[in-house]
N, C-alpha and C positions, 0 to 999 in steps of 0.2 A: 408327577403326571407321567404315564407311559409314553414310549416312542411314538405309538400311533396317535395319541392325543396331542403330542407336540406337533405332529405332522398335520393334525387336524386344526390346530391353531394357525399354522401357516395358511391353510386352505381358507380358514376364516377371513384372513387378511384379503385374499383374492376375492372372496364372496362379498366383502364390505364394499367393493367397487359397485355393487349392485344396490347399495342402500340408497333411498332418495335423498336429494340434496337438502342442505338445511333450509328451514323456512326463513322468510325474510326478517322474522323477529329475531330468529337465531343468529343471523348475519349481524344484525345490529348489536346483539348482545355481545358477539365476538369482537366487533369494532369497539364497543365501549370498553371491554376488557383490556384490549391492547392499548387503548388511548390512555386508560387509567394507569397502565404500567409506564407508559412514556411520561405521563404527568408526575408519577412518584419519582422516576429516574431523574427527571429534570429539577424536581423540587429538592431532591438529595443533592445534586450537583450545585445548584445556587446557594444552599444552605452551607455546603462545604466551602464554596467560594467566598461567601460573606464571612465565614468563621476564619478562613485563611487571611482575608484582608484585615480583620480585627488583630489577629495575632501578629501579622507582618507590620501593622501600624505601631504595635507595641515595641517590636524589634527596632524599628526605625527611631522611635522616640528614645529607646535607650542608648542607640548609637549616637544620637544628637546630644544626649545629656551626659554620658558617661565615656563616650569614645568608642564604646563596643556593647554588643548585646549580651545578655546573660546566656550561659550554655543552655539552660532549660528553655529559654524563649526561643533560641535558635533551633533546638531540637523539635519544638512544638511546630514551628513554621515548616521545617523540612518534613515532618509527618503529615501536615495538612496539605503540602505541595504534593506529596506522593499519592495521598487520598484523592486529591483533585485530579490527578492523571487517571486514577483508577475509576473515580465517578464519571469523568468524561468519556472514557472507553465504554462503561456500562450504558451511558446514555446513547451513545452512537449505536451500540448493540440493540437497543430497545427501539431506536428509530428505524434501523435496518430490519428488524423482525416486523414492526408494524408495516413497513412497506411491503415486505414479502407476504405477509398474512393478508394484506388488503388485496394484493394481486391474485392470491389463491382463491380468496372469497369471491372475487370478481368473476372467476371463470364459470362459464355456463355451458349448456348444451344438452338438450334431450331431456326426456322424462325418465322415471325410474325404470319403467319396463324396458325401455331401450337400452339403459345401462346394464340391466340384468342380462339381456341377450348378448350384449358386447362382452360382458365378463365371462359368460359361459363360453363364447367362441374363443376368446383369448386363452382360457383355461384349457379347452380342448386343443388349441394350437401347440400350446407349451408341452402338454402331457401325452399328446397322441390318443388320448381317450375322449370319446364322445360324451360330452356333458351338456345337458340342457339347462335353460334357465330355471325351470321347474325343479330339477334335481338339486341345484344350488340352493333354491330357497328351503327345500326339504332338509337339505344338509344343515343349513344355518340354523333351522328351528331345532333340529335334533341336538346340534352342538350346544346350543343355548340351555336346552333342557338337561343335557348332560352336565354341563357345568354348574347348573343349580342344584341337580340331584345325582350325584356319582353312581347311585344304585341302578340308574337306568341302564339297560344293557348296551354295550358298544355296538352291536349289530345295527342299531338305528343310525349309525354314521357311515352309511354304506359308501357315499362318495368318498369319504375319507379313509376308507380301509385300504390296506396294502395292496390286495389283489385288484382293486379298482383303480389304482393310480397312486396309492399312497407311497409305494417304492420309489416314485419319480420325484417326490416332494420331500427333501431332507431338510433337517433343521439348519439354520445359518450358524455355523460355528466359528466364522472367521471374526466376527465383531468389527468394530470400527478401529481403523489403524491410527494409533496416536501419533501426531507429528509434532516434533519440537519446532518452535518458531524462532527464526534467524532474523535479526534486525539488518536493515540495509539502507540504502539511499534512493529516493525515487528520481533518480536523474532522467529516466526516460519520460517522466511526466513533466520534467522542467525544460530540458534542452530540445533542440530541433533534431529530428531523425529523418535521415536520408537513406534510401535504398538505391545502391548503385549496381553495376554490372561489371566492374573492374576492380583493380586492387587498390585504388586511391580516389579520393575526391579532391579536386582543385578549384580555386576560385580567385578573382582578382581582389586586391585591396585597394580601395580608393579612399585613402585618408590623406590625400595632399589638397592643397588649394591653389587654385589659379590666381594670378596677381591682376590688379586693376590700378589705373591711375587717373587722376583728374586731368583735364585738358581744356585749353581754351579754343575758340571757335577756329582760329587760324593757325594754331600751334601744330608742329609736327607730332605725329603719333609714333612712339618707340615701341619696340617689341616688348610685351610683358611676360613674366614668368609663367610657365607651363606647369600644371599639376603632374605629380609623379604617381605612377602605379606600382603595386607590389603583387605578390602572389602568396596565397596560403594552400597548403596541402595536408590532408588527413589521410594516413595510410591505414590499411586494414590489417587486422592481426588475427590469430587464430587461438580459439580455445578448445580444448579436447578432454574427453573422459574415455577410458578404456577398461570397463569392468569385464570380468569373465565369470561365467556361470555354468554349471554343469548341465548337461542335456537332460539328466533325470530330474533335477530340480524343476526345470522348465516344464518337463511333462506332467509332474505329480503336484506341484504346489497349487494350493487353493488360491493364493494370490497371484495375478498375472505379473510374473517377474519382469517381463520385457517392458510392460507399461509402467511398472514401479520404477525401474531403473531409468527409463526415459524421463519420468517426473522429477526423479533425484537429480539427474544430470542437468536438466533444464533449469531447476531452481538454483543449483549451484553455479551454473553459467550466469544467471542473472545477478546473483550476489558478487561474483568475481568481477563482472564488467561494471557493475555500480560502483564498487570500490575504485576501480581503475579510473572511471570517469571523475572521481574527486581526487584520488591520491596517486594514480598511475605515473610512473616515470617516463613513459614512452618507449621503454626498452621491451620489445616483443609484446607490448600491451598499449592501450590507449593513454595518452597523456592527460592527466587530470587537471582540474581547475587549480589545485593548489601546487601544482608542480611548476608552474610559470612563476617567474619573478614578480614579487609584489613590493612595491616601493611607495614613498610618501608623495612623489611629485604628482601634480595634478594634470588632468587631461591637457594635451598640447605641449606641456613642458617634459614629459617622459618619452622615452623611445617606444615605438609600437612593439608589442610583444610582451608588455609589462603591465600588470594590474595595479591599481592604487589602494592603499590602506588608509584608514583614518584611526588614529589612536584613542583608545578608551579613556585615557587620562590617569591610568593606574596600572602598574605591572600586575597581571594575574587577576584583574577584576575590573568593575566599574569604578569611576571617581567617586570619592566619598562625598562630594558636593554635587548636587544636579547630575546624578549618573546618566539620566536619559538623554543629556545634551549630545553625548557622542553617537547615540542612534539618530538623533535628529540631523546631526552633521553628516553622518553616513547617507541619510536619505536625500538631502539636498545637494550632496556632492555629485550626485548622479543627475545626468542631464534630464530635463524635463520629458523628452521623447521616449526615454527608457522607463520613466516612472510609471507610465500607464499600465505596463504589464509586469511591474517588478513585484517581487516578494522577498521575504526573508528566507534564510537556509541555515539551519543549525541543527546540533543534536538535542535529544530530548533533554539531556541534563542541563544544557544551556537554556533551553525553554524554561526550565525550572527556575533558573536565576533571573531571567529577564521578567518572569511573572512577579517578582517582588518589587520591581521598579515603579515609581510614581513620578508625575510631573510636579511642577512648582505649585499647582493648585490642589494637590493631594489626590489627583485621579491616577488610577492604576493605568500604565501604558499597555498592558495585555488585557485583551477583553475575549471572553469565551464565545463559542458559537453553538448554537442548538439546532442548526439547520443541516439536513443530510448533504454531505459532500462538501460543505463549506469548512474551511479551516478557521481556527482561532486567528485574531488579528493583533498585531503589534504595531501601535501608532497608525491604525487604519489599514495596514497592509497584511496580507496572508502569510502564513508561517508554514514552511515545508520542513519536517523533520527528517534529517539524514544522519544516521549513526556513523557514517565515515568522516564527518566533520569533526575536527579535534575538540576535545574538552577545554574549558577555560584554563589557561595557564599562563605563565609569563611569556609574553611575546607571541602567544598563540593567535591564529587566524581562525576564530571560532565562529565568527558570523559573517555570512555573505549576503549581500542585498544587491538585487538588480533583475534585469531582464535576461534569464538564463537561456531562453530560446534564441535570443539575439547573440549571446555571448558564446555558446557552446554547441557544437554540432556532433550527433552520434551517427556513424555511417554503418549501415548494415549491408554486407555483401552476400551472406548466405545465412539463412536461419538454421536451426538445430537439424541436423541430418544424422543418419545412423546407418553404418554398414554392419550387417550381421554375418559373422564368419562362423560356420560350423564345419569347415573343411580342414583348416590348417592343424587342428588338434582335435581328434576324434574324441568324442565324449564330452566336449565342452563347446561352448558357444561365446565368442567374443563380440562385444558390441562396441563399435568405435563411433562414439558421438562427437560431432564437430559443430563449431560455430565460428563465423568469420565476422568480426566486428571491429570497429575503430572509433576513434573520438579525439576531439582537440578543440581547443579555443580559437576563435576567429574574429572576436570583437572584444577588444580589451578595455573599451569604455563602458560597456554594457553592464558590468558587475564591479562592485566595490567590496572591500573587506574591512571588518573592524579588527584591528590589532589590539590586543590586551596588554598595552604598554603606556608608559607615562608620556 
């Protein structure tokens, strides 16, 4: 196709705005098609889950009878586990598409003639050429005829010709920018987030208890013990990025370099801070959940400032007998007030391991979810996947459970800002991106850890 006809094809997209909206029966057909896609994806997901359960049951039986499962059986379970992740992602994608398409189909407003006029006005505004709705209709008719019969003279496409505005409509040669996906941890969705106007956030710790005594009617009252208060503090730290770009690239690049760099810096800041919220040592960065001491002593027996762990029953894995008991112990070691908003937090690989577990009645502890925005559940509690959580290994703290909003606070002092410097080095532009953020634990009873140890 010649350059002019490629330009004409772009104009056809603009002219398509003037097409009448789909008839109600067309909307119903679109809804039905989308719904069928979702049903198909859901069916595939459930079939994969049932096949996974069958193979995993066989693996468990082999372990019970022979002490270990065959290599082939383990490989089949691992493949189905991975397929289940893929199928679940596909189902979520289809559900999101259904919601998006339903929203688009629900949009209304005005008849076809009104849209033709609006399309012509918009085209005139963009190109600086005066184009009427009638000209757009003639152009569309001529373009359709040319596409069906290339022998028709190009002069028919008057609106699409270069002198009439075609020079102002060039083909889109940028295409879609492909982005690599980096996995992180959703700590901002789990923890409390507070915005402050200074360099630290402080608050009192009320973890003491007043004393009281029984007394008779005429007995003297002795002074009782007073509760003690403490103080917690979360300092703010700084993230920065400092890229440099030539002025000529900024002038001539088809992609907005400044916006692209801002997007990349913001995404990197997000991953860096999420890692720090889990693993940070507190040195020039937030102090993460796993940076605090984690001991076996229960609430009331250990010093404030330390988390508690429950042992899995086996180094580097779940106990061979009743492996789900450790998870139940983890849940019920948490006080009831925190269980209302509690959830599990672990990496995707660890989710793959807990998916294999069953209770004493043969029921799987992990259950899928087919609802938009709802996570899968483990023993009735939601699961948040965080790739900064450690993989299962000897003595690893690979699973956390609790009310993370109560246990951990993220402090925002300043969102992402940028200083644009094109003075200090002529011909170059330096971008100084900054963000000030902090994080720390402030309630050490609200989260418990599962330690993979005997």
